[in-house]
PAFI-389138 format. One line per 8 residues: number of its first residue (from 1); for each residue z, y, x of C-alpha. Coordinates in pm, 1 decimal, always signed. Example, Ala and Ser with C-alpha at 12.3 -4.5 7.8 and 13.67 -1.06 7.14 Angstrom:
2
1> +780.0,-450.0,+1230.0 ~ +714.0,-106.0,+1367.0
! end
This chain:
280
1> +0.0,+0.0,+0.0 ~ -87.0,+342.2,+139.0 ~ +46.7,+677.3,+31.5 ~ -149.3,+993.0,+110.0 ~ +60.3,+1293.0,+211.3 ~ -56.4,+1646.0,+280.7 ~ -20.4,+1767.6,+637.4 ~ +105.3,+2115.0,+551.1
9> +445.7,+2200.3,+405.4 ~ +481.3,+2141.1,+32.4 ~ +650.7,+2390.2,-197.5 ~ +1010.6,+2298.3,-284.0 ~ +1058.7,+2069.4,-582.8 ~ +1231.2,+2234.5,-878.4 ~ +1394.5,+2033.0,-1159.9 ~ +1503.2,+2233.8,-1463.2
17> +1524.8,+2546.5,-1252.0 ~ +1726.9,+2369.6,-978.6 ~ +1564.7,+2337.9,-637.1 ~ +1593.4,+1989.0,-492.2 ~ +1723.0,+1973.8,-136.6 ~ +1531.5,+1856.2,+169.3 ~ +1314.2,+1549.8,+105.0 ~ +1020.8,+1375.1,+272.3
25> +672.9,+1338.5,+128.6 ~ +745.1,+974.7,+47.6 ~ +1063.5,+1080.5,-131.9 ~ +864.1,+1327.0,-345.6 ~ +609.6,+1055.6,-422.8 ~ +879.1,+810.1,-533.9 ~ +1048.9,+1076.0,-746.2 ~ +720.8,+1162.0,-919.1
33> +666.9,+794.2,-1004.6 ~ +1022.1,+687.1,-1087.9 ~ +1155.1,+983.2,-1286.5 ~ +897.8,+947.8,-1568.2 ~ +955.6,+570.6,-1563.6 ~ +1330.5,+616.2,-1600.1 ~ +1283.2,+870.1,-1878.2 ~ +1066.2,+616.9,-2063.1
41> +1338.1,+349.5,-2042.3 ~ +1655.9,+551.6,-2099.8 ~ +1814.8,+824.0,-2304.5 ~ +2036.8,+1020.1,-2069.8 ~ +2369.6,+1195.7,-2089.9 ~ +2429.8,+1383.6,-1764.5 ~ +2759.6,+1568.4,-1714.2 ~ +2963.4,+1716.5,-1431.0
49> +2683.2,+1866.8,-1225.1 ~ +2902.8,+2169.3,-1156.2 ~ +3116.6,+1950.5,-927.9 ~ +2834.5,+1883.7,-680.0 ~ +2878.5,+2111.8,-375.5 ~ +2602.5,+2300.8,-196.9 ~ +2668.5,+2142.5,+143.1 ~ +2684.2,+1780.2,+251.7
57> +2882.7,+1543.4,+31.3 ~ +2946.3,+1177.4,-40.9 ~ +2843.0,+1060.2,-387.0 ~ +3035.0,+742.7,-475.6 ~ +2962.3,+533.2,-782.5 ~ +3058.1,+213.7,-965.0 ~ +2812.9,-76.1,-959.3 ~ +2728.4,-282.5,-1271.2
65> +2351.9,-348.0,-1242.7 ~ +2078.0,-374.2,-981.1 ~ +1922.8,-78.1,-1162.3 ~ +2222.0,+143.0,-1071.6 ~ +2059.2,+295.9,-760.6 ~ +1775.0,+431.2,-975.9 ~ +1996.0,+574.7,-1252.7 ~ +2232.3,+715.0,-987.9
73> +1945.1,+871.9,-792.4 ~ +1788.9,+1005.1,-1114.3 ~ +2111.1,+1187.5,-1198.5 ~ +2155.1,+1332.4,-850.9 ~ +1790.0,+1435.4,-822.3 ~ +1808.6,+1617.4,-1154.0 ~ +2110.2,+1807.0,-1014.5 ~ +1913.7,+1914.0,-705.6
81> +2031.4,+1648.0,-457.6 ~ +1796.5,+1398.1,-292.8 ~ +2042.9,+1119.9,-207.2 ~ +2027.1,+895.8,+95.7 ~ +2163.7,+553.6,+4.6 ~ +2348.5,+315.5,+231.5 ~ +2149.5,-0.5,+150.3 ~ +2149.2,-362.1,+271.5
89> +1927.2,-403.0,+578.3 ~ +1753.1,-701.4,+414.8 ~ +1586.1,-463.0,+169.0 ~ +1415.1,-288.3,+459.1 ~ +1253.0,-619.0,+556.1 ~ +1074.3,-659.5,+221.0 ~ +701.6,-575.2,+250.5 ~ +609.2,-237.3,+97.5
97> +964.7,-175.6,-26.0 ~ +1094.2,-155.4,+329.7 ~ +825.1,+93.8,+428.0 ~ +905.2,+310.3,+126.4 ~ +1279.2,+302.8,+198.5 ~ +1222.9,+403.2,+559.1 ~ +976.2,+674.4,+454.8 ~ +1235.6,+809.7,+210.5
105> +1496.2,+824.9,+490.7 ~ +1733.5,+573.2,+335.3 ~ +2002.4,+423.2,+560.8 ~ +2011.2,+48.3,+639.6 ~ +2348.1,-126.1,+666.2 ~ +2353.4,-418.4,+911.0 ~ +2657.3,-606.7,+786.8 ~ +2832.4,-841.2,+1024.9
113> +2614.0,-754.3,+1323.5 ~ +2641.0,-551.1,+1643.3 ~ +2450.8,-274.8,+1461.1 ~ +2706.2,-242.5,+1179.9 ~ +2820.0,+98.8,+1306.8 ~ +2464.3,+240.6,+1304.0 ~ +2489.8,+317.4,+931.5 ~ +2799.8,+533.1,+982.3
121> +2629.7,+726.4,+1261.4 ~ +2319.8,+789.5,+1047.0 ~ +2531.6,+884.6,+744.6 ~ +2740.9,+1127.0,+950.3 ~ +2424.4,+1292.5,+1081.8 ~ +2285.2,+1333.0,+729.9 ~ +2610.5,+1481.1,+601.8 ~ +2624.2,+1722.6,+895.4
129> +2279.1,+1844.9,+793.1 ~ +2406.0,+1924.7,+443.5 ~ +2259.9,+1622.4,+268.1 ~ +2394.9,+1390.9,-0.3 ~ +2482.8,+1035.0,+103.3 ~ +2524.9,+788.6,-185.1 ~ +2750.4,+484.8,-163.2 ~ +2872.4,+209.9,-397.2
137> +3217.7,+144.9,-246.0 ~ +3247.9,-202.0,-401.7 ~ +2962.2,-314.8,-177.7 ~ +2810.0,-533.1,-448.8 ~ +2796.6,-568.5,-827.2 ~ +3142.6,-577.3,-980.5 ~ +3283.9,-922.7,-1041.2 ~ +3523.0,-792.7,-1306.2
145> +3442.3,-983.1,-1629.4 ~ +3460.3,-657.7,-1829.6 ~ +3255.3,-463.2,-1572.2 ~ +3535.0,-235.6,-1452.5 ~ +3524.1,-127.9,-1086.1 ~ +3669.5,-376.3,-838.2 ~ +3872.1,-291.8,-532.0 ~ +3653.6,-96.4,-291.5
153> +3570.9,-155.5,+72.2 ~ +3710.7,+91.0,+324.5 ~ +3379.8,+197.8,+483.9 ~ +3333.8,+497.2,+254.6 ~ +3693.2,+606.5,+319.5 ~ +3636.4,+589.9,+695.1 ~ +3321.5,+801.2,+656.6 ~ +3501.5,+1051.9,+434.1
161> +3798.1,+1092.7,+666.9 ~ +3579.7,+1127.1,+977.3 ~ +3347.9,+1388.5,+827.4 ~ +3589.6,+1562.4,+584.5 ~ +3303.5,+1630.0,+342.5 ~ +3375.4,+1634.5,-32.9 ~ +3384.9,+1290.7,-194.7 ~ +3240.8,+1321.5,-546.2
169> +3319.1,+1029.5,-782.1 ~ +3026.0,+965.9,-1015.1 ~ +3083.4,+709.2,-1290.0 ~ +2786.3,+556.8,-1468.8 ~ +2744.6,+327.4,-1767.0 ~ +2434.4,+188.4,-1934.8 ~ +2198.8,+62.8,-1662.2 ~ +2313.8,-292.1,-1741.9
177> +2161.7,-259.7,-2089.3 ~ +1821.1,-230.6,-1919.6 ~ +1883.9,-488.5,-1647.6 ~ +2192.3,-705.0,-1705.0 ~ +2379.0,-815.5,-1392.0 ~ +2280.4,-1141.4,-1221.6 ~ +1965.5,-1186.6,-1425.4 ~ +1595.4,-1101.1,-1416.2
185> +1584.6,-1028.2,-1791.5 ~ +1440.5,-678.9,-1777.5 ~ +1481.5,-495.8,-2113.0 ~ +1322.6,-151.4,-2084.6 ~ +1247.9,-108.5,-2456.7 ~ +1371.9,+26.7,-2681.7 ~ +1520.0,+298.7,-2461.9 ~ +1881.7,+239.1,-2363.7
193> +2157.5,+504.5,-2344.9 ~ +2273.8,+580.8,-1990.6 ~ +2568.2,+810.7,-1918.4 ~ +2643.0,+948.3,-1571.6 ~ +2936.4,+1183.8,-1511.7 ~ +3044.5,+1349.8,-1186.5 ~ +3405.1,+1450.2,-1137.5 ~ +3585.5,+1690.7,-905.0
201> +3624.2,+1594.7,-537.5 ~ +3882.1,+1328.0,-459.9 ~ +4185.0,+1487.6,-292.9 ~ +4215.0,+1339.1,+57.3 ~ +4348.9,+1647.9,+237.0 ~ +4683.9,+1492.4,+329.4 ~ +4508.0,+1196.0,+492.5 ~ +4306.8,+1394.5,+745.8
209> +4401.1,+1403.5,+1112.7 ~ +4330.5,+1163.4,+1396.9 ~ +4175.8,+817.6,+1375.0 ~ +4283.8,+668.6,+1040.3 ~ +4479.7,+342.0,+1046.8 ~ +4426.1,+61.3,+796.8 ~ +4697.6,+187.1,+562.8 ~ +4537.5,+533.0,+548.0
217> +4193.1,+383.1,+484.8 ~ +4329.4,+168.6,+204.4 ~ +4503.5,+466.8,+42.4 ~ +4186.9,+678.6,+57.3 ~ +3988.3,+389.4,-89.9 ~ +4245.7,+344.4,-367.1 ~ +4219.6,+712.9,-463.3 ~ +3839.1,+702.0,-468.0
225> +3827.9,+390.3,-684.8 ~ +4100.4,+526.4,-916.3 ~ +3896.4,+842.4,-973.7 ~ +3587.2,+636.3,-1054.1 ~ +3777.3,+406.0,-1287.4 ~ +3935.7,+697.2,-1472.8 ~ +3599.3,+861.3,-1530.0 ~ +3446.4,+533.6,-1647.5
233> +3735.2,+489.6,-1891.7 ~ +3649.6,+830.4,-2041.3 ~ +3283.2,+732.7,-2075.9 ~ +3362.5,+396.8,-2235.9 ~ +3651.4,+526.3,-2447.8 ~ +3859.5,+228.9,-2336.1 ~ +4165.9,+169.5,-2120.8 ~ +4091.6,+4.1,-1784.9
241> +4287.4,-297.1,-1657.4 ~ +4631.8,-230.1,-1511.9 ~ +4503.1,-342.7,-1171.6 ~ +4155.6,-359.2,-1024.7 ~ +3981.7,-692.8,-989.3 ~ +4007.1,-823.7,-631.7 ~ +3788.0,-1119.6,-532.1 ~ +4034.0,-1208.1,-254.8
249> +4308.2,-1255.6,-512.2 ~ +4119.7,-1329.9,-833.4 ~ +3829.3,-1534.6,-697.2 ~ +3456.0,-1476.8,-716.2 ~ +3317.7,-1608.4,-1047.6 ~ +2967.0,-1538.2,-923.7 ~ +3014.5,-1766.4,-623.7 ~ +3154.3,-2038.2,-852.1
257> +2855.1,-2005.4,-1085.8 ~ +2611.7,-2009.3,-792.0 ~ +2777.3,-2322.4,-656.0 ~ +2757.0,-2498.7,-993.4 ~ +2391.2,-2397.6,-1028.6 ~ +2312.7,-2527.9,-680.1 ~ +2485.7,-2856.4,-762.1 ~ +2278.3,-2895.2,-1079.6
265> +1958.5,-2829.1,-886.1 ~ +2057.1,-3082.6,-622.3 ~ +2131.6,-3334.8,-896.4 ~ +1791.2,-3280.6,-1055.9 ~ +1617.2,-3317.8,-720.8 ~ +1808.9,-3639.5,-655.4 ~ +1715.2,-3786.4,-992.4 ~ +1350.2,-3688.9,-943.8
273> +1348.1,-3849.9,-598.7 ~ +1492.7,-4173.8,-740.3 ~ +1234.9,-4177.3,-1019.3 ~ +952.8,-4130.6,-771.1 ~ +1097.1,-4401.1,-548.3 ~ +1114.1,-4646.1,-842.2 ~ +744.0,-4601.9,-916.4 ~ +634.4,-4722.5,-574.8
! end
């Protein structure tokens, strides 16, 4: 796939009178394709745009569907921010998709490798340049049976405490109506309601100073996830659980389901092999 870009500077993109921040030609191309597509699939309630600062900031969100990055980016783009996502490095290896992600200046995360710290360096550089970096602190789709946010990973807290940029909690609800979690059943029509709400910056001022220890990182993470959960409770009009779901304590139902599915497949393959062997 090839994308033609003009060699000269393009005029700034304006959405509803709001000028979108710095973005590459590929980013503009993707926005021009995806925004009309998202509008065709969703009815949108956007709130809290007044909380997004002019300088660099971390946008943190809950994660209920593989469509979340698009609804999250749609909201931020409409508020004038062109987010850079911290995304799994494996996505950058997918033909075409990887080239588009790199062209749009997204940030690969090399989990469990010697390059794991590269994402933090790239994110810090983007924030220092006044850009928006988007993160889902849970690191994966929530495993909570009722789709409440799980306990978060401490990477976003480490980034927040090192850079001291505002951390804006942005709760979203509705993308899972279009693409339910852990399924390929895509349901774009009729249009589904999607609500995205940004809140005020998470207060981390008392945690700044020096290299944060594990206790400080966990406290910052707890505050970030509590802010997200509170905002989601307002959107849903429901009370969240008394404690967040923690796969280390509560187990991973997805892993259990995957294991059972793999066992069924292995059983079917075994039966098929025996049938074939009996025909010889």
